[in-house]
Backbone as ProteinMPNN parsed JSONL, in Angstrom:
{"seq_chain_A": "XXXXXXXXXXXXXXXXXXXXXXXXXXXXXXXXXXXXXXXXXXXXXXXXXXXXXXXXXXXXXXXXXXXXXXXXXXXXXXXXXXXXXXXXXXXXXXXXXXXXXXXXXXXXXXXXXXXXXXXXXXXXXXXXXXXXXXXXXXXXXXXXXX", "coords_chain_A": {"N_chain_A": [[16.602, -74.504, -4.719], [15.491, -73.195, -6.639], [12.841, -73.476, -6.351], [12.025, -73.447, -3.913], [11.802, -70.407, -4.017], [9.832, -70.228, -5.319], [7.951, -71.681, -4.343], [7.356, -69.889, -1.804], [7.012, -67.557, -3.258], [4.613, -67.344, -4.484], [3.506, -68.955, -2.042], [2.902, -65.738, -0.577], [1.776, -63.84, -1.858], [-0.44, -65.698, -2.52], [-1.606, -65.273, 0.209], [-1.427, -62.46, 0.659], [-3.118, -61.468, -0.881], [-5.095, -62.115, -0.624], [-5.849, -60.746, 1.704], [-5.809, -58.283, 1.319], [-8.403, -55.741, 1.283], [-11.13, -54.718, -0.67], [-10.811, -52.604, -3.442], [-11.199, -49.197, -3.523], [-12.994, -48.475, -5.978], [-13.455, -51.335, -6.246], [-15.376, -51.7, -4.496], [-17.356, -49.548, -4.516], [-18.439, -49.904, -7.737], [-19.66, -52.502, -7.154], [-21.352, -51.32, -5.421], [-22.714, -50.046, -7.342], [-24.596, -51.787, -9.034], [-25.116, -54.172, -7.641], [-27.69, -52.752, -6.713], [-28.753, -51.707, -8.721], [-27.702, -53.009, -10.881], [-25.584, -51.265, -12.522], [-22.975, -50.547, -14.338], [-20.266, -48.496, -13.286], [-19.307, -45.898, -14.785], [-18.392, -44.921, -18.046], [-16.871, -42.502, -19.442], [-15.827, -39.819, -18.441], [-17.038, -38.755, -14.989], [-19.747, -37.819, -12.738], [-20.749, -38.887, -9.2], [-23.178, -37.519, -7.381], [-24.373, -37.888, -4.215], [-26.895, -38.535, -2.467], [-27.2, -38.624, 1.439], [-28.888, -40.608, 3.555], [-27.333, -40.406, 6.031], [-26.113, -37.841, 8.015], [-26.563, -34.166, 8.239], [-29.241, -32.559, 8.31], [-29.457, -29.714, 7.203], [-27.06, -29.697, 6.244], [-27.263, -30.784, 4.433], [-28.74, -29.156, 2.743], [-28.481, -26.842, 1.979], [-25.991, -27.377, 0.888], [-26.728, -28.572, -1.089], [-29.327, -26.495, -1.968], [-27.163, -24.537, -3.323], [-25.955, -26.508, -5.27], [-27.613, -26.624, -6.619], [-28.452, -23.707, -8.545], [-26.263, -23.743, -9.763], [-24.633, -25.803, -10.53], [-23.4, -26.903, -14.085], [-26.083, -27.144, -16.242], [-26.036, -27.641, -18.537], [-24.163, -29.465, -19.175], [-25.361, -31.985, -18.691], [-25.395, -34.702, -18.425], [-23.436, -35.816, -17.454], [-23.441, -36.047, -14.764], [-24.684, -38.122, -12.492], [-27.45, -38.051, -9.954], [-28.061, -40.21, -7.184], [-30.256, -40.632, -4.412], [-31.199, -41.341, -1.371], [-33.749, -43.759, -0.475], [-35.812, -42.041, 1.851], [-34.796, -38.795, 1.232], [-36.524, -38.197, -0.612], [-37.459, -35.721, -1.447], [-36.393, -34.142, -2.521], [-36.749, -35.432, -5.052], [-37.859, -33.888, -7.646], [-36.363, -31.567, -8.241], [-34.819, -31.958, -9.776], [-34.831, -33.348, -12.639], [-33.487, -33.191, -14.653], [-32.053, -33.886, -14.837], [-29.781, -37.525, -14.61], [-31.354, -39.602, -12.175], [-31.294, -42.3, -9.571], [-33.228, -44.495, -7.186], [-32.03, -44.691, -4.03], [-33.403, -47.549, -2.921], [-33.201, -49.138, -0.66], [-31.489, -47.764, 0.77], [-28.607, -48.474, 0.817], [-26.436, -47.727, -0.32], [-25.461, -46.42, 2.278], [-24.911, -49.176, 2.973], [-22.103, -49.742, 2.197], [-18.57, -49.453, 1.898], [-17.05, -47.201, 1.348], [-17.123, -43.626, 2.49], [-19.914, -41.964, 3.338], [-21.249, -39.147, 3.888], [-24.046, -37.099, 5.24], [-24.081, -34.576, 1.473], [-23.096, -36.404, -1.28], [-20.121, -36.65, -2.973], [-18.616, -38.619, -6.04], [-16.009, -38.436, -7.719], [-15.991, -40.735, -11.366], [-13.549, -41.51, -12.973], [-13.085, -43.675, -16.603], [-14.419, -45.534, -15.492], [-13.005, -46.211, -12.93], [-13.21, -44.813, -9.328], [-11.99, -42.123, -8.685], [-11.789, -39.812, -6.451], [-13.804, -38.75, -3.518], [-16.058, -36.537, -2.128], [-17.085, -35.384, 0.744], [-19.374, -33.242, 0.96], [-20.644, -30.538, 2.907], [-21.106, -27.846, 3.081], [-22.095, -24.5, 2.419], [-19.24, -23.617, 1.066], [-17.755, -25.681, 0.885], [-19.403, -27.023, -1.085], [-19.07, -24.921, -2.905], [-15.951, -24.691, -2.993], [-16.427, -27.505, -4.567], [-18.007, -26.641, -7.228], [-16.464, -25.215, -8.338], [-13.989, -26.532, -8.903], [-15.024, -28.304, -10.949], [-15.515, -27.561, -12.89]], "CA_chain_A": [[16.666, -73.478, -4.61], [14.709, -71.423, -7.552], [11.178, -74.199, -6.114], [11.356, -73.001, -2.862], [11.545, -69.586, -4.177], [8.896, -69.616, -6.227], [6.665, -72.011, -3.511], [7.662, -68.518, -0.744], [6.426, -65.987, -3.801], [3.443, -68.048, -4.399], [2.32, -68.194, -1.062], [3.172, -64.46, -0.51], [1.162, -63.57, -3.195], [-2.123, -65.863, -1.98], [-2.349, -65.02, 1.242], [-1.428, -61.446, 0.88], [-3.782, -61.01, -1.294], [-6.507, -62.314, 0.803], [-6.079, -60.397, 3.218], [-6.881, -56.648, 1.047], [-9.333, -54.697, 1.506], [-11.241, -54.115, -2.11], [-10.637, -51.342, -3.535], [-12.666, -48.308, -3.594], [-13.648, -48.545, -6.953], [-14.608, -52.457, -6.421], [-17.013, -50.983, -3.737], [-18.711, -48.216, -5.632], [-19.272, -50.721, -8.777], [-20.688, -53.71, -6.945], [-23.192, -51.475, -4.774], [-24.052, -50.044, -8.293], [-24.861, -52.778, -9.295], [-26.467, -54.726, -7.451], [-28.08, -51.974, -6.225], [-29.189, -50.819, -9.744], [-27.736, -53.047, -12.134], [-25.576, -50.853, -13.594], [-21.597, -50.419, -13.952], [-19.374, -47.437, -13.325], [-19.526, -44.944, -16.15], [-16.403, -44.952, -18.675], [-16.408, -41.701, -19.496], [-15.79, -39.356, -16.579], [-18.846, -38.665, -14.12], [-20.114, -37.782, -10.863], [-21.793, -39.143, -8.662], [-24.046, -37.122, -6.133], [-25.646, -38.613, -3.599], [-28.016, -37.641, -0.854], [-27.639, -40.296, 1.627], [-29.478, -40.948, 5.248], [-26.555, -39.888, 6.798], [-25.625, -36.543, 8.101], [-26.803, -32.997, 8.924], [-30.311, -32.403, 7.651], [-29.763, -28.416, 7.407], [-25.993, -29.237, 5.773], [-27.074, -31.421, 2.757], [-30.01, -28.275, 2.439], [-27.54, -25.779, 2.342], [-24.655, -28.03, -0.38], [-28.194, -28.978, -2.263], [-29.189, -25.634, -2.96], [-26.019, -23.906, -3.668], [-25.594, -27.011, -6.591], [-28.988, -26.231, -8.367], [-27.933, -22.611, -8.62], [-24.704, -23.367, -10.229], [-24.618, -26.96, -11.917], [-24.027, -27.025, -15.281], [-26.928, -28.152, -16.639], [-25.668, -28.248, -20.176], [-23.537, -30.539, -19.282], [-25.724, -32.935, -17.118], [-25.225, -36.126, -18.681], [-21.814, -36.143, -16.33], [-23.992, -35.952, -13.753], [-26.043, -39.387, -11.318], [-27.6, -37.744, -8.329], [-28.539, -41.037, -5.876], [-31.199, -40.099, -3.52], [-31.474, -42.461, -0.477], [-35.632, -43.38, -0.344], [-35.837, -41.08, 2.389], [-34.151, -37.91, 0.845], [-37.039, -37.964, -1.813], [-37.567, -34.522, -1.081], [-35.295, -33.167, -3.79], [-36.586, -35.548, -6.891], [-38.462, -32.638, -7.9], [-35.914, -30.459, -8.42], [-33.688, -33.572, -10.211], [-35.371, -34.07, -13.141], [-32.714, -32.671, -15.921], [-30.244, -35.058, -14.228], [-30.452, -39.05, -14.011], [-31.156, -39.916, -10.705], [-31.369, -43.056, -8.96], [-33.85, -43.952, -6.112], [-31.276, -46.022, -3.371], [-34.795, -47.826, -2.371], [-32.815, -49.912, 1.41], [-30.314, -46.953, 1.406], [-27.35, -49.518, 0.307], [-25.055, -47.031, -0.313], [-25.094, -46.514, 3.456], [-24.152, -50.559, 4.15], [-21.131, -49.845, 1.355], [-17.533, -49.703, 2.944], [-17.938, -45.94, 1.374], [-17.33, -42.731, 3.201], [-20.589, -41.2, 2.476], [-21.84, -38.508, 5.086], [-24.195, -35.377, 3.866], [-24.45, -34.495, 0.351], [-21.42, -36.544, -1.246], [-19.705, -36.04, -4.879], [-17.822, -39.327, -6.386], [-16.212, -38.202, -9.177], [-14.793, -41.055, -11.551], [-12.809, -41.742, -14.538], [-12.425, -43.976, -17.025], [-14.799, -46.469, -14.542], [-12.35, -46.201, -11.144], [-13.441, -43.706, -8.456], [-10.775, -41.183, -8.622], [-12.298, -39.35, -5.491], [-14.705, -39.244, -2.865], [-16.107, -35.563, -1.118], [-18.186, -35.334, 1.34], [-19.557, -31.855, 0.836], [-21.748, -29.994, 4.259], [-20.957, -26.645, 3.606], [-21.864, -23.646, 1.535], [-17.972, -23.368, 0.729], [-17.425, -27.055, 0.25], [-20.368, -26.672, -2.651], [-18.341, -23.738, -3.966], [-15.078, -25.517, -3.946], [-16.38, -28.561, -5.64], [-18.202, -26.243, -8.399], [-14.707, -24.537, -8.929], [-13.592, -28.443, -9.765], [-15.107, -29.396, -11.928], [-15.015, -25.685, -14.409]], "C_chain_A": [[15.821, -72.77, -5.206], [12.762, -72.806, -6.689], [10.931, -73.401, -4.876], [11.122, -71.615, -2.767], [10.595, -68.527, -4.904], [8.132, -70.001, -5.608], [6.84, -70.517, -2.641], [6.536, -67.554, -2.022], [4.923, -65.917, -4.204], [2.593, -68.32, -3.255], [1.999, -66.58, -0.276], [2.394, -64.527, -1.206], [-0.419, -63.979, -2.501], [-2.259, -66.174, -1.419], [-1.698, -63.451, 1.495], [-2.117, -60.821, -0.164], [-5.115, -61.354, -1.408], [-6.841, -61.517, 1.982], [-6.379, -58.662, 3.109], [-8.237, -56.589, 1.128], [-9.987, -54.452, -0.392], [-11.124, -53.137, -2.051], [-11.741, -50.295, -3.413], [-14.186, -48.459, -4.634], [-13.798, -49.924, -6.804], [-16.102, -52.06, -5.772], [-18.072, -50.403, -4.332], [-19.159, -49.093, -6.54], [-20.189, -52.024, -8.696], [-21.877, -53.007, -6.365], [-23.675, -50.709, -6.165], [-24.64, -50.816, -9.148], [-25.252, -54.394, -9.16], [-27.506, -53.968, -7.35], [-29.639, -50.843, -7.246], [-29.04, -51.447, -11.237], [-26.842, -52.807, -12.918], [-23.781, -51.088, -13.304], [-20.968, -49.05, -13.619], [-19.761, -47.031, -14.849], [-18.038, -45.166, -17.077], [-15.947, -43.559, -18.295], [-16.569, -40.469, -17.74], [-16.805, -39.027, -15.796], [-18.199, -38.589, -12.488], [-21.161, -38.152, -10.705], [-22.37, -38.649, -7.384], [-25.238, -37.658, -5.598], [-25.989, -38.037, -2.212], [-28.206, -38.911, -0.215], [-28.635, -39.737, 3.046], [-28.838, -40.37, 6.367], [-26.148, -38.231, 6.914], [-26.594, -35.354, 8.397], [-27.815, -33.065, 8.121], [-30.472, -30.83, 6.426], [-28.239, -28.572, 6.291], [-26.509, -29.502, 4.372], [-28.543, -29.913, 2.246], [-28.863, -27.289, 1.917], [-26.55, -26.148, 1.019], [-26.572, -27.912, -1.59], [-28.761, -27.397, -3.018], [-28.074, -24.656, -3.614], [-25.81, -25.159, -5.216], [-26.35, -26.846, -7.178], [-28.523, -25.136, -8.361], [-26.52, -22.747, -9.779], [-24.537, -24.817, -10.74], [-24.928, -26.861, -12.5], [-25.301, -27.42, -15.876], [-27.195, -28.879, -18.505], [-24.844, -29.54, -20.886], [-23.956, -31.743, -18.066], [-26.107, -34.191, -17.245], [-23.996, -36.479, -17.78], [-22.056, -36.7, -14.673], [-24.859, -37.436, -13.26], [-26.344, -38.455, -10.035], [-28.074, -39.761, -8.16], [-29.352, -40.642, -5.019], [-31.789, -41.436, -3.179], [-33.545, -42.131, -0.475], [-35.697, -42.239, 0.976], [-35.564, -39.721, 2.522], [-35.444, -37.332, -0.702], [-37.389, -36.826, -2.394], [-37.099, -33.911, -2.605], [-35.429, -34.236, -4.969], [-36.705, -34.021, -7.278], [-37.407, -31.402, -8.404], [-34.722, -31.034, -9.255], [-34.476, -33.918, -11.512], [-34.708, -33.575, -14.848], [-31.675, -33.788, -15.7], [-31.128, -36.425, -14.288], [-30.107, -39.312, -12.312], [-31.929, -41.269, -10.705], [-31.836, -43.028, -7.597], [-32.457, -45.07, -5.293], [-32.757, -47.01, -2.781], [-34.132, -48.643, -0.576], [-31.922, -48.622, 1.65], [-29.1, -48.102, 1.862], [-25.964, -48.569, 0.796], [-24.763, -46.937, 1.689], [-24.062, -48.209, 4.15], [-22.519, -50.049, 2.998], [-20.042, -49.33, 2.387], [-17.237, -48.401, 1.69], [-17.769, -44.608, 2.479], [-18.401, -41.679, 2.857], [-21.142, -40.427, 4.055], [-22.639, -36.829, 4.131], [-25.026, -35.449, 2.538], [-22.609, -35.702, -0.329], [-21.218, -37.103, -2.62], [-18.591, -37.669, -4.74], [-17.546, -38.827, -7.953], [-14.529, -39.762, -9.611], [-14.292, -40.927, -12.782], [-12.797, -42.846, -15.407], [-13.027, -45.509, -15.903], [-13.922, -46.763, -13.41], [-12.941, -45.136, -10.966], [-11.904, -43.29, -8.702], [-11.077, -40.166, -7.169], [-13.44, -38.537, -4.86], [-15.102, -37.381, -1.969], [-17.413, -35.783, -0.05], [-18.172, -33.643, 1.442], [-20.843, -31.626, 2.577], [-21.582, -28.628, 4.671], [-21.338, -25.412, 2.217], [-20.515, -23.721, 0.939], [-17.577, -24.228, 0.372], [-18.173, -27.162, -1.091], [-19.594, -25.979, -3.181], [-17.341, -24.394, -4.823], [-15.101, -27.08, -5.401], [-16.936, -27.553, -6.974], [-16.769, -25.886, -9.01], [-14.327, -25.887, -9.265], [-13.554, -29.338, -10.87], [-15.892, -27.981, -13.523], [-14.173, -25.618, -14.924]], "O_chain_A": [[15.303, -71.8, -4.653], [11.635, -72.335, -6.843], [9.888, -72.769, -4.707], [10.445, -71.213, -1.821], [10.452, -67.318, -5.082], [7.129, -69.289, -5.654], [6.011, -69.793, -3.193], [5.488, -67.005, -1.684], [4.198, -64.924, -4.267], [1.382, -68.101, -3.221], [1.027, -66.36, 0.447], [2.077, -65.71, -1.331], [-1.282, -63.197, -2.104], [-2.876, -67.239, -1.409], [-1.447, -63.232, 2.68], [-1.808, -59.662, -0.438], [-6.005, -60.933, -2.148], [-7.707, -61.575, 2.855], [-6.836, -57.911, 3.971], [-9.03, -57.524, 1.009], [-9.202, -54.03, -1.242], [-11.221, -52.48, -1.015], [-12.937, -50.53, -3.239], [-15.405, -48.519, -4.468], [-14.759, -50.091, -7.555], [-17.265, -52.067, -6.174], [-19.248, -50.685, -4.558], [-20.365, -49.307, -6.414], [-20.998, -52.501, -9.492], [-23.027, -53.435, -6.469], [-24.894, -50.639, -6.317], [-25.244, -50.308, -10.093], [-25.522, -55.317, -9.929], [-28.49, -54.429, -7.928], [-30.569, -50.076, -6.997], [-29.581, -51.082, -12.281], [-26.721, -53.5, -13.928], [-23.345, -51.662, -12.306], [-21.868, -48.294, -13.986], [-20.319, -47.663, -15.745], [-16.921, -45.508, -16.689], [-15.143, -43.245, -17.418], [-17.119, -40.452, -16.639], [-17.808, -39.162, -16.496], [-17.284, -38.881, -11.718], [-22.195, -38.059, -11.367], [-22.118, -39.258, -6.344], [-26.386, -37.854, -5.998], [-25.479, -37.367, -1.314], [-28.831, -39.894, -0.614], [-28.931, -38.575, 3.321], [-29.385, -39.938, 7.381], [-25.92, -37.539, 5.921], [-27.631, -35.763, 8.917], [-27.563, -33.625, 7.054], [-31.135, -30.724, 5.394], [-28.149, -27.657, 5.472], [-26.327, -28.782, 3.391], [-29.157, -30.102, 1.197], [-28.717, -27.713, 0.771], [-26.351, -25.271, 0.178], [-27.085, -27.241, -2.486], [-28.674, -27.141, -4.219], [-28.459, -24.007, -4.587], [-25.504, -24.596, -6.267], [-26.173, -26.838, -8.396], [-27.417, -25.446, -7.92], [-26.007, -21.833, -10.423], [-24.107, -24.688, -11.886], [-26.139, -26.689, -12.64], [-25.275, -28.651, -15.86], [-27.814, -29.704, -19.178], [-24.759, -30.162, -21.944], [-23.351, -32.204, -17.098], [-26.897, -34.789, -16.514], [-23.79, -37.663, -17.515], [-21.399, -37.326, -13.841], [-25.837, -37.668, -13.97], [-25.464, -38.198, -9.212], [-28.361, -40.403, -9.17], [-28.717, -39.655, -4.648], [-32.417, -42.266, -3.837], [-34.272, -41.138, -0.474], [-35.467, -41.18, 0.392], [-35.877, -39.173, 3.579], [-35.262, -36.418, -1.506], [-37.623, -36.738, -3.599], [-37.711, -33.318, -3.493], [-34.569, -34.212, -5.849], [-35.815, -33.173, -7.214], [-37.848, -30.379, -8.927], [-33.671, -30.393, -9.295], [-34.871, -35.081, -11.432], [-35.331, -33.618, -15.909], [-30.772, -34.304, -16.359], [-32.338, -36.609, -14.151], [-29.111, -39.245, -11.591], [-32.877, -41.515, -11.452], [-31.429, -42.203, -6.78], [-32.005, -46.048, -5.889], [-32.79, -46.709, -1.588], [-34.779, -48.547, 0.467], [-31.612, -48.431, 2.826], [-28.817, -48.45, 3.008], [-25.068, -48.604, 1.64], [-23.777, -47.485, 2.182], [-23.216, -48.411, 5.021], [-21.61, -50.267, 3.799], [-20.362, -48.873, 3.484], [-17.211, -49.072, 0.658], [-18.5, -44.75, 3.458], [-18.088, -40.663, 2.236], [-21.369, -41.05, 5.092], [-22.3, -36.047, 3.244], [-26.104, -36.013, 2.35], [-21.464, -35.665, 0.122], [-21.984, -37.843, -3.238], [-17.938, -37.916, -3.726], [-18.285, -38.782, -8.936], [-13.408, -39.987, -9.155], [-14.757, -40.122, -13.589], [-12.091, -43.566, -14.7], [-12.228, -46.389, -15.583], [-14.234, -47.82, -12.862], [-13.288, -44.404, -11.894], [-10.924, -44.018, -8.861], [-9.976, -39.68, -6.911], [-14.023, -37.703, -5.552], [-14.244, -37.066, -1.145], [-18.496, -36.324, -0.273], [-17.252, -32.946, 1.869], [-21.592, -32.467, 3.072], [-21.725, -28.139, 5.792], [-20.8, -25.567, 1.12], [-20.755, -24.029, -0.229], [-16.855, -24.07, -0.612], [-17.543, -27.381, -2.125], [-19.247, -26.452, -4.263], [-17.285, -24.664, -6.023], [-14.438, -27.452, -6.369], [-16.179, -27.69, -7.935], [-16.22, -26.327, -10.02], [-14.607, -26.097, -10.446], [-12.914, -30.24, -11.411], [-16.481, -27.896, -14.6], [-13.979, -24.657, -15.668]]}, "name": "protein", "num_of_chains": 1, "seq": "XXXXXXXXXXXXXXXXXXXXXXXXXXXXXXXXXXXXXXXXXXXXXXXXXXXXXXXXXXXXXXXXXXXXXXXXXXXXXXXXXXXXXXXXXXXXXXXXXXXXXXXXXXXXXXXXXXXXXXXXXXXXXXXXXXXXXXXXXXXXXXXXXX"}
């Protein structure tokens, strides 16, 4: 009887584990590793992504709001990931760590990325993904980080 139960448990774990989609953390870490040779930061960190997807006007409004109020004193906590077709923003990001996604690989990752997106990580794990599409979204994000 114990052998049958053990075999069932093994089959359940084996097949159950194979059918699960990878976690958001695994997907984002794989993207960072494949595209930039990096891993998710160990400390609390914010990745701000300007993607190719979304409303260009929304991205501009959110970007301007963030540039006015994002704390430069803690710029080490922020990494900007900019798709290759959005490089017009680079000149304003010189005090931050910036990664250029030359092939827009973030658009192919199984993540909810649109407009200007923030990914908050803590201890190497994705804790939150927010799509910012308005000035109000940007203000809420800025309030959350302060």
